[in-house]
N, C-alpha and C positions, 0 to 999 in steps of 0.2 A: 503493499500499500504505499506506495509515493508521496501520495498526499497528506500522509502525517509528518512526514519531516518538512512540507512546506504550512504547516500550521504552524508549528512549533517554530521553525524560521521566522513567519511572518509577525506571530503573534510577539515574538518576542525584538524581533526592529520596533514595533508600533508600541513598544513600551507596556504592553497587557499583560496584566496577571493569569494564571489559571483561575483562581481566582475569580478573578472579574466574568472570565468567560464561562465560568461555570453559573455565575449568577448571571448574564444574558441568557443563558439556554436551559436555566433551571434544574439546574443539579444545586442539593441539598449544601455540598459542597464539593474542594477545588478536585477531588479524588473519582468524582464522574467526567468530570471535563480532561483528568488526565488518560485517564483508560481510552476516551474518544483521541484525544490525542496520539497514543501509543500505538492506536491501530486495536483495541483488544473489542471494543464497541464499534459500530458501525452507526456512522455519520448518515442520519434520516434526513432529507428534502428539505423538510422545515428547516433542518437545523441550520445545513448547508445555506439557504439563505439567510440565516441572522447571523451567520460567520460570513457571510459576503458585505453583510450589510455593514457590520462590525467592522470589517479589514477594509471596506470601500474598496473592493473588487470586486470583478465579477466571479461565478461558482465556476467556470472555465479555470479563470487565472489559478484561484486555489487549489480543485480538486484535479482538473486535465492536464496539468503542465508541469 
């Protein structure tokens, strides 16, 4: 899952914490988002849309490049 590397790199570049991303996606703690970022949990389309809004990038740029 190549996109997991992108998620982490983009998030860090933007100065966003895992806890902040967890909050945006409705996780109770950063552990839920961490599992997603490591590829242990699949990203839903709804989550992909929210992530793309936070990162201000298209879904294609995040998940398919």
